[in-house]
Each structure stands twice: as structure tokens, then as C-alpha cells.
C-alpha positions in Angstrom: -38.5 -6.6 -3.7 -39.7 -8.5 -0.9 -37.1 -9.8 2.1 -37.1 -13.1 0.4 -36.4 -12.1 -3.3 -33.7 -9.9 -1.2 -31.9 -12.7 0.0 -31.9 -14.4 -3.0 -30.6 -11.5 -5.1 -28.2 -10.9 -2.2 -26.7 -14.1 -2.2 -26.2 -14.6 -5.7 -24.6 -11.3 -6.0 -22.3 -12.2 -2.9 -21.3 -15.8 -4.8 -20.7 -13.4 -8.1 -18.7 -11.5 -6.5 -16.6 -14.0 -4.9 -16.1 -16.2 -8.2 -15.1 -13.1 -10.0 -12.5 -12.6 -7.4 -11.3 -16.0 -7.1 -10.9 -16.3 -11.1 -10.0 -12.8 -11.8 -6.4 -14.1 -13.1 -8.5 -15.8 -16.2 -9.3 -12.0 -17.4 -7.7 -9.8 -19.0 -6.7 -6.6 -16.9 -8.3 -3.7 -19.5 -11.4 -4.5 -21.4 -11.8 -5.1 -25.3 -14.4 -2.5 -26.1 -14.6 0.7 -27.8 -16.1 4.2 -26.5 -19.5 4.0 -26.5 -20.3 0.3 -26.5 -22.7 0.5 -23.4 -24.6 3.5 -24.8 -25.1 1.6 -27.9 -26.0 -1.4 -26.1 -28.3 -0.2 -23.5 -31.8 1.3 -24.3 -32.3 4.9 -24.3 -35.1 5.1 -21.9 -35.6 3.6 -18.6 -37.5 0.2 -18.3 -41.3 1.0 -17.5 -41.9 -2.3 -15.8 -40.7 -3.8 -12.7 -37.7 -6.3 -14.0 -36.7 -9.6 -12.6 -33.3 -9.9 -10.5 -32.1 -12.6 -12.3 -32.2 -10.4 -15.6 -30.3 -7.7 -13.8 -27.1 -10.6 -13.1 -27.5 -11.7 -16.5 -27.4 -8.5 -18.1 -24.3 -7.5 -15.5 -22.6 -10.5 -16.6 -22.7 -9.8 -20.5 -23.0 -6.4 -20.6 -21.5 -4.8 -17.7 -18.3 -6.7 -17.1 -17.0 -6.7 -20.6 -16.6 -3.2 -19.8 -15.0 -3.3 -16.8 -11.0 -2.1 -15.9 -10.1 -5.2 -13.3 -8.6 -3.2 -10.6 -8.0 -5.9 -8.3 -6.6 -7.9 -10.7 -2.9 -9.1 -9.4 -1.6 -8.0 -13.2 -3.0 -4.6 -12.4 -0.1 -2.2 -11.5 -1.1 1.3 -12.6 -1.7 4.2 -10.4 -1.9 3.1 -6.9 -4.4 0.4 -5.0 -7.6 0.5 -4.8 -8.5 -1.0 -1.6 -10.8 -4.3 -0.9 -11.4 -7.0 1.4 -14.4 -9.4 2.1 -14.2 -7.7 5.9 -14.9 -4.2 4.2 -17.5 -5.4 1.6 -19.3 -6.8 4.6 -18.7 -3.6 6.2 -20.2 -1.5 3.2 -23.4 -4.1 3.2 -23.8 -3.2 7.0 -23.7 0.5 6.4 -25.9 0.1 3.2 -28.5 -1.8 5.5 -29.0 0.7 8.2 -28.9 3.5 5.9 -28.2 6.1 8.2 -27.2 9.9 7.4 -25.0 10.5 10.4 -24.8 14.3 10.2 -25.5 14.7 13.6 -24.7 12.8 17.2 -28.6 12.3 17.5 -29.3 11.5 13.9 -27.2 7.9 14.6 -25.1 8.1 17.7 -23.1 5.1 16.6 -22.5 6.2 13.4 -20.6 9.0 15.1 -19.2 7.6 18.1 -17.7 4.5 16.2 -15.9 7.0 13.9 -14.5 8.8 17.2 -13.1 5.2 18.3 -12.0 3.8 14.8 -10.1 7.2 14.1 -8.5 7.0 17.4 -7.2 3.4 16.8 -5.9 4.0 13.3 -4.1 7.4 14.5 -2.5 5.3 17.4 -1.7 2.4 14.9 0.3 5.4 12.5 2.1 6.6 15.5 0.4 10.3 15.3 0.9 12.7 18.1 -1.7 12.7 20.6 -2.7 15.8 19.7 -4.3 14.7 16.5 -6.7 12.4 18.5 -9.9 12.9 19.9 -9.1 11.0 23.0 -6.2 13.6 23.8 -6.6 16.7 26.1 -6.9 19.3 23.3 -9.2 20.0 20.7 -7.6 17.5 17.9 -9.5 14.5 16.8 -9.9 13.0 13.5 -12.9 12.6 10.6 -13.5 9.9 7.8 -13.8 12.1 4.5 -14.7 10.8 1.2 -11.2 11.2 -0.3 -7.9 12.9 0.0 -9.0 15.3 -2.4 -12.1 16.5 0.0 -9.5 16.5 2.9 -7.2 18.8 0.7 -10.0 21.2 -0.2 -11.5 21.1 3.5 -7.9 22.2 4.8 -7.8 24.9 2.3 -10.8 26.4 3.3 -10.1 26.2 6.8 -6.8 28.0 6.5 -8.6 30.5 4.2 -11.1 31.5 7.0 -8.2 31.2 9.8 -6.2 33.3 7.9 -8.5 36.2 7.1 -10.1 36.3 10.5 -6.4 36.5 11.9 -5.8 39.4 9.6 -9.2 41.0 10.3 -8.2 40.9 14.1 -5.0 42.6 14.0 -6.2 45.4 11.6 -10.1 45.6 11.7 -10.0 48.3 8.8 -8.9 45.6 6.2 -11.3 44.6 3.7 -11.9 40.8 3.5 -12.4 40.5 0.2 -8.8 41.9 -0.5 -7.3 39.9 1.7 -8.8 36.7 -0.1 -7.8 38.0 -3.3 -4.0 38.0 -2.0 -3.8 34.6 -0.3 -1.5 32.1 -1.8 -1.4 28.2 -1.5 2.0 26.3 -2.0 2.9 22.6 -2.9 5.6 20.7 -4.7 5.1 20.5 -8.8 5.1 16.5 -7.9 1.9 17.0 -6.2 -1.2 15.0 -7.1 -3.9 16.8 -9.5 -6.2 17.0 -6.8 -4.1 19.2 -4.5 -3.9 21.8 -7.8 -7.6 21.2 -8.2 -8.4 22.1 -4.5 -6.7 25.7 -5.3 -9.2 26.2 -8.3 -12.2 25.1 -6.4 -11.2 27.3 -3.2 -10.3 30.5 -5.5 -6.8 30.3 -4.1 -3.5 30.7 -6.3 -1.9 27.3 -5.9 2.0 27.5 -6.5 3.5 24.7 -7.5 7.2 24.7 -6.4 10.5 23.0 -7.9 10.8 19.8 -6.1 14.5 18.9 -6.1 16.4 16.0 -7.9 14.8 13.3 -5.8 11.3 14.7 -6.2 11.0 16.5 -2.7 9.8 19.8 -1.6 12.8 21.3 0.2 12.4 24.3 3.1 14.5 26.4 1.5 12.8 26.6 -1.5 9.6 26.8 0.6 10.8 30.2 2.6 12.2 31.5 -0.8 8.7 31.5 -2.3 7.1 32.8 1.1 9.3 36.1 0.9 9.1 36.4 -2.8 5.4 36.7 -2.6 5.7 38.6 1.0 7.5 41.2 -0.8 4.6 41.5 -3.7 2.0 42.2 -0.6 0.5 38.7 -1.3 0.0 36.3 2.0 1.2 33.0 2.4 -1.9 30.7 3.9 -1.7 27.5 3.0 0.8 24.8 2.6 0.5 20.9 1.2 3.4 18.6 1.8 3.6 15.5 0.0 4.1 12.0 1.9 4.7 9.7 -1.1 3.8 11.5 -4.2 2.1 10.5 -7.2 4.8 10.1 -9.7 7.7 8.5 -7.4 6.5 8.3 -4.2 8.8 10.8 -3.0 8.5 12.3 0.8 8.6 15.8 1.4 10.7 16.6 4.9 8.1 17.9 7.1 11.2 18.3 9.6 12.1 21.2 7.1 8.6 22.4 6.1 6.9 22.6 9.4 9.0 24.9 11.5 9.0 27.2 8.5 4.9 27.1 8.1 4.7 27.4 11.9 7.1 30.9 11.9 5.1 32.6 8.9 1.6 31.1 10.7 0.7 29.1 7.7 -1.6 26.1 7.8 0.5 22.9 7.1 -1.3 19.9 5.8 0.0 16.4 4.7 -1.1 14.5 1.4 -0.4 10.9 2.4 -2.7 9.2 0.4 -1.2 6.1 -0.5 2.0 6.1 1.3 0.6 6.8 5.1 -0.6 3.3 5.6 2.9 2.1 5.8 3.3 4.0 9.1 1.6 1.5 10.9 4.7 -0.6 10.3 7.2 1.8 12.8 10.2 0.8 10.7 8.6 3.4 8.2 7.6 6.0 10.8 10.8 8.2 9.9 9.3 9.3 6.7 6.9 11.4 8.8 9.6 13.0 10.7 8.2 16.7 11.6 4.7 15.8 11.3 4.3 17.1 14.7 4.2 20.8 12.9 1.3 20.0 10.8 -2.0 21.1 11.4 -3.4 18.4 9.3 -2.9 15.1 8.3 -4.7 12.5 5.5 -4.4 9.3 4.2 -6.7 7.0 2.3 -7.1 3.4 4.0 -9.1 2.9 0.7 -6.0 2.6 -1.1 -3.5 0.4 0.7 -5.4 -0.6 4.0 -7.8 -3.2 2.5 -10.6 -0.6 2.9 -13.2 -0.3 0.0 -13.4 3.3 -1.4 -14.5 6.0 0.0 -12.7 6.2 3.0 -10.1 8.9 3.6 -8.7 9.2 7.2 -8.1 13.4 8.2 -6.7 14.3 11.8 -6.5 18.0 12.6 -5.0 19.6 15.6 -7.8 22.1 16.3 -11.3 21.0 15.2 -12.6 24.1 16.5 -10.9 25.7 13.3 -13.3 23.3 11.2 -16.5 24.3 13.3 -15.6 28.2 12.7 -15.3 27.3 8.8 -18.3 25.1 7.9 -21.1 26.0 11.0 -24.3 26.8 9.3 -27.3 26.6 12.2 -30.9 25.6 11.2 -33.5 24.8 14.0 -33.9 21.5 12.4 -30.2 20.7 12.7 -30.7 21.2 16.8 -29.1 18.5 18.4 -29.0 17.4 22.4 -26.0 18.7 24.0 -23.1 16.4 24.2 -19.5 16.3 25.5 -17.0 17.9 23.9 -15.1 14.9 22.7 -18.1 13.5 20.7 -17.7 15.8 17.4 -20.6 17.2 15.3 -19.0 15.8 12.2 -21.5 18.2 9.8 -19.2 21.1 10.9 -15.9 19.2 9.9 -16.5 18.4 6.3 -18.3 20.2 2.5 -21.2 17.9 2.4 -24.4 17.7 5.6 -25.0 14.0 5.0 -22.3 11.3 5.8 -22.3 7.6 5.4 -21.6 5.2 8.3 -18.3 4.9 6.6 -16.6 3.7 9.9 -18.7 0.6 9.7 -15.9 -0.6 7.1 -12.9 0.6 8.7 -14.1 -1.1 11.9 -14.5 -4.6 10.3 -11.5 -4.7 8.6 -9.4 -3.8 11.7 -11.6 -6.2 13.6 -11.0 -9.1 11.0 -7.4 -8.4 10.4 -6.0 -6.8 13.2 -2.9 -4.3 13.4 -0.6 -7.2 12.9 -2.5 -8.4 9.7 -2.9 -5.2 8.2 0.9 -4.7 8.6 1.7 -8.2 7.4 0.1 -7.1 4.2 2.0 -3.6 3.6 5.2 -5.5 4.4 4.5 -8.3 1.9 3.4 -5.6 -0.9 6.8 -4.0 -0.3 8.7 -7.6 -0.8 6.6 -8.1 -3.7 7.7 -4.4 -5.2 11.6 -5.5 -4.5 11.2 -8.7 -6.2 9.9 -7.2 -9.3 13.1 -4.7 -8.6 15.3 -7.5 -8.6 14.1 -9.0 -11.7 14.5 -6.0 -13.4 17.8 -5.2 -12.1 18.5 -8.8 -13.7 18.2 -7.2 -17.3 20.9 -4.6 -18.3 18.7 -3.4 -21.0 16.8 -1.7 -18.2 17.4 1.0 -15.7 15.5 1.4 -12.4 15.1 5.3 -11.2 14.6 6.6 -9.0 15.0 3.8 -6.0 12.0 1.7 -5.4 9.9 3.4 -2.7 7.0 1.3 -0.6 5.0 -0.6 -3.4 6.1 1.6 -6.5 9.1 0.2 -9.0 9.9 3.1 -11.5 12.1 2.0 -14.8 12.9 2.6 -18.3 14.8 0.9 -21.3 18.7 2.4 -21.4 17.7 3.0 -25.2 15.4 6.3 -24.3 11.7 7.9 -24.0 10.8 6.7 -27.3 11.6 2.9 -26.8 10.4 3.0 -23.2 7.2 5.0 -24.3 6.6 1.8 -27.4 7.3 -0.7 -24.6 4.5 0.5 -22.6 2.0 1.2 -25.3 2.8 -2.6 -26.6 1.9 -3.8 -23.2 -1.0 -2.0 -22.9 -2.6 -2.9 -26.2 -1.8 -6.5 -25.5 -4.2 -5.8 -22.1 -2.4 -8.6 -19.7 -1.0 -6.1 -17.7 -1.3 -2.7 -17.1 1.0 -0.1 -15.9 1.1 3.7 -16.8 4.1 6.4 -17.3 5.5 8.8 -15.1 8.8 11.3 -15.6 11.7 11.6 -13.4 14.5 14.1 -14.1 13.1 14.6 -17.5 13.0 11.1 -18.5 10.1 8.9 -19.5 9.5 6.1 -17.1 7.1 3.3 -16.4 5.5 3.0 -13.0 4.8 -0.6 -11.4 2.8 -0.6 -8.4 2.1 -3.6 -6.7 -1.8 -3.1 -6.2 -4.2 -6.1 -5.5 -4.1 -8.0 -2.1 -4.2 -10.9 -4.4 -0.9 -10.5 -5.9 1.6 -13.0 -5.3 5.2 -13.8 -6.3 4.0 -15.7 -9.2 2.0 -12.6 -10.5 4.9 -10.4 -10.4 6.7 -13.0 -12.4 3.9 -13.3 -15.0 4.2 -9.5 -15.3 7.7 -9.5 -15.8 8.0 -12.2 -18.2 5.3 -9.8 -20.5 7.3 -6.7 -19.6 10.4 -8.8 -20.8 9.0 -10.4 -23.8 7.8 -7.2 -25.6 11.1 -5.4 -24.6 12.9 -8.5 -27.0 10.5 -7.9 -29.7 11.3 -4.1 -29.6 15.0 -4.5 -29.0 15.5 -7.2 -31.2 12.6 -6.8 -34.2 14.3 -9.4 -36.2 12.9 -12.0 -33.7 9.8 -13.3 -34.9 9.8 -16.8 -34.0 10.1 -16.4 -30.2 7.9 -18.8 -28.0 4.6 -16.6 -27.2 4.1 -16.1 -23.2 0.9 -18.6 -22.6 -2.3 -16.0 -22.7 -5.1 -16.9 -20.4 -8.2 -17.2 -22.3 -10.2 -14.0 -21.4 -13.8 -14.6 -19.9 -16.8 -12.5 -20.6 -18.9 -13.6 -18.2 -19.3 -15.2 -14.5 -20.2 -18.2 -13.6 -22.5 -18.3 -10.8 -22.0 -21.1 -8.4 -24.7 -23.7 -8.2 -25.8 -22.8 -4.6 -27.0 -19.1 -6.0 -29.1 -21.0 -8.8 
């Protein structure tokens, strides 16, 4: 493929994506295919001869698109948002076009330094303490990881090595292997599955401590767990606090957990994957009260801040602890000596290579501005409140817990079984997509405002679907009720004339 064919292919692909987003409401949220559909359609072996890009576009429309779940649909309300914006897409194109692998400063100075700058911008927007920033007098700083899962594992591995070094310094006669076998990590039973997985990957027992009635891990629960394990000869090492749990978007009180971790010399990592984006709005910063006690903090701009996956923003108070854990030298990795404020990011992460992720964060911040991003967050929270108001208008439903950020959890008063049936029926229709959760032992449906395209009329559409299915379940004798107008399912994308 030469540059002219690349221009034609690229323009056609951009038109395709723009048309897709413009017309996304015409599609069901969920695809109508069976498992294995693509395996059965595509040939068993790779093509031997070069192909035409027009055939790739055609196959994408006819073969790939029918099997896509439309995460950017304004009727997608499952899990949490996946960030997207035209600004971020352009940033990705620029990153892919340059193709740098920024493992060191010299491998691409702009890759490292733009990350330093944008992470300082973002940290200040959140209101993080200065000691977490690269521009601080200390050794703190930020890095873009691939995901919150990676950030949690990085924190665990650093905490593990730091604890081992500390104990060996105190008592050189100790055995490193026996120390590691006794290390314990802690988190809430409301944590994301990736937190528990980090314990598996890092070979450290992860205790899931019982949360309170509102889904929060409290300080007295954590301190009790520390004392229990110390009495058994075990060693508290790592704590993951949640600011916005996956199930109900609950916020652990850092002001309780932090002082306890500091007292016992235990690394405190804050997982704010979804809700952390809201801290760019000053009115929500009280939810991270006590963050100054943390050793590391992470949230995903690729969830709620209009940046496409992957972009997970992690800050640490002491970058030297990461270097002590991950520094492996080779002669071919020798770099020129740089100022200490220009980090060697290969020592701050699990992989050696790294993409120029800062470009898409930079393009988004520049295109939207801090105020534009705040407007996006506030608008989505307002839309969630609108949905909550609609649910409360129907006395067959109950909302619990109280809505948090862009999440509303609700259920039918008649019980778990009928609520589960409601969700199953909604999923079968494919018009809206939500997933289940649990709160105080009850089955709940999670409704999240996810897409940046979501408007009030989309919330009304989704509620009307919920209400209609509830009518059928609660009053099965009603069979002649008018159907909700269904939008025709479009199987292909029409490429605009200018790209043909």
C-alpha cells in the first residue's frame, strides 16, 4: 500500500466511523448473532495474495459490524463508560503514524516529556496534592499505564519489594522467600475483579474485607484485619481503597484508611478507575478526602474523560520506589543523562515498550479544555438524576443505594426473581443494555450513563423500554398494549459519497 492508497483508505475509514457515530441510534445495542458466527464465516487460512482496501471496508461492514456490541450507543448503560471522542481518535492516529516506542527519553524525547506535562495538567485538574506531581520538589510523578488493572498490579509489586527491603534492612538474617510468603494485601469485598486478580498475579494473598451497609471499607475493619494477621505472624503489605466501586459506585473513606496504613507502613493504592474523573469538578473532591495519605492513585481517562482506551493515569508519591522494583539494565538501553524531572518510564511499568499515549490525552485536553470536560461530567450526572426521577415516578420500583455519579441502581419491589426476569427480557430485545449488581443481598439492575452522545431523549427511550417490559411482567394479562416503536436494525454502514 502506497501513500496515495493510504490516503484513500484512511479517508474512507474516517467517513465510515463518522457515519457510524452519526447513525448509531439506528442500531440495536446488542448484536443478533450466535457464538462462533465469525469463525464459521472467515476462511481457515490467511490470504496468500495482497487484497484491495475496498474489500476490507466491505468485509468490515458485512462481516465484522454485525458482531459488534455498540459501546458508544446512547442506549448502552452497562458496566461503565468507555471513553471516546474525535479528538482522542485523531491523537491515536498521530501516535500510530509516528510509531515511536518510548521506553526511554532518547527513544523519543517528546513521548516522555509530553506525558510529564499532561500528567501534571491532569493532576492539577483533579486537585491532587502537589507531592504526586512531576513538577513538585519531591520524587513524585505521574505515568500513563494501560489500565487500572496494570496500575493496581504495579502498586502491589512495588509494595512487595519495598516491604521486603525494609524488613531485610531491619533484620538481615531474615530470608526473602519466607518474608514474601507472609505478605498480605487487603481490599473491600466490593472491589473490581482486577484488584483480586492482582493478588493472583503478584503471588500475594488478597483479603476481601467486608464493607459496611453502604458498600464502603471502614477504618476499624481494616485495623482489625491488620491486628489479626500480625498475631498470626503475617505481614500487612498492600491496601487498595476504592473511590467508586464497580457495583454501586461507593467511596471508601480514605481519611480513615490512610492514617492506619501510614501507621503500619503499608502501601495504600487508590483505585478511582471510573469516578476519579469527577474530581476535575471541585464539588466532588470531598469524596477523596484523605488522598494525601495514599502512596499511589489511579483513574482511567479512558472511561469518563473522552479519551479512547487505553489510557490509565497513575501517580505515585515516590517514583524511586518504582525504579528500585523494575530497574533492569542492559547496555543497549543506556540513555543520555537527563534531569531528574524527566523520568525513565521503562522503570515505572511492567512492559519495556510503551505507546505515545500522551498524544490522545493532549489532544482531548486541548480540544475540550478543562471546562469542557467538567461540562461533560456534570451533564452525564444530570442525565443519571433524570433517569432516577423517572424510576421514582413508578411506585413498582425502588432505587437503592442512592444514585452515585452516572450510576443508578434499581429493582422491582416484588423481589429478585421478577427483577432478574425484567433484565433478561430487556437484554433479549437488544434495544437497551444494562447489567446486574447486588446491594445488601438484593438483586439490582445497574443503569449507567455511558455514551458521550447520550441526551435526555435517550434516557426517556431507555426508561420507556424498562417500563414497557415491567408492564408485561407485572401485568401479563395485558397483551394488546401498544408496542414501543423499534428502530430498524442496520447491518451495514453506508460510506459517504466523498469517500467512494
